[in-house]
C-alpha positions in Angstrom: 90.9 86.5 105.4 91.3 89.9 104.4 94.4 91.6 104.9 95.8 95.1 104.5 99.0 97.0 104.2 99.3 100.5 105.1 101.5 102.9 106.4 101.8 102.8 110.5 100.3 105.0 112.7 101.3 105.9 116.2 97.9 104.1 117.2 99.9 100.9 116.0 102.8 101.5 118.1 101.7 99.1 121.1 100.3 96.0 118.9 104.1 96.2 116.6 106.2 96.4 119.8 104.3 93.5 121.6 104.9 91.2 118.5 108.6 92.4 118.3 108.8 91.3 122.2 107.2 88.2 121.2 109.5 87.5 118.5 112.9 88.6 119.1 115.5 88.0 121.4 116.7 91.5 121.5 113.7 93.6 120.4 113.4 97.2 119.5 111.6 99.3 122.0 108.5 101.2 122.3 110.1 104.2 121.8 112.7 103.0 118.8 109.4 102.4 116.9 108.2 105.8 118.1 111.7 107.8 116.5 111.3 105.7 113.5 107.2 106.5 112.5 108.3 110.4 113.5 111.1 110.6 110.7 110.4 111.4 106.7 112.4 109.1 105.0 111.6 105.4 106.6 108.6 103.4 105.2 107.1 101.5 107.9 104.3 99.5 107.4 101.6 97.0 108.9 100.0 94.3 107.8 96.1 94.4 109.9 93.7 92.0 109.7 90.0 93.0 111.5 91.5 95.4 113.5 94.0 93.8 114.3 97.9 94.1 113.7 99.7 90.5 112.7 102.8 91.6 110.9 105.2 95.2 109.9 108.4 95.6 108.4 110.5 98.6 108.3 112.6 99.6 105.1 115.2 102.5 105.3 116.5 103.7 101.3 119.4 106.1 100.5 119.9 106.7 96.7 120.6 103.5 95.5 120.9 101.2 98.8 118.0 100.0 101.7 117.8 98.2 104.7 114.9 96.1 106.3 116.3 96.7 110.6 112.8 95.0 112.1 110.2 93.0 109.7 107.6 90.2 111.8 104.5 88.5 112.0 102.5 88.0 115.0 103.4 84.0 116.2 99.8 83.2 115.7 99.9 84.1 111.8 103.2 82.8 111.4 101.9 79.1 110.0 99.4 80.6 107.8 101.9 82.9 106.4 104.7 80.4 105.5 102.0 78.4 103.7 100.9 81.6 101.3 104.9 81.7 100.6 105.2 78.4 100.2 102.8 77.9 97.7 104.0 80.7 95.4 107.5 79.4 95.5 
């Protein structure tokens, strides 16, 4: 399995929003993701495997502080990533 971590692009938002909708009870909207993508300062990254977005994260940075407003992994990839994390701990 080869996963690429890269900056989010507008064409990714549909898949990002699907993951969000299937993860959180109060999910962000597509419009919210697009607004964030249009801002100059947030760090908005996606994890991609075989042209499919399998996770994403957004980081807001302000001087010496940071905030992660949303981060998620696709439902069918969560077990694999949890195993990877546990192996590292």
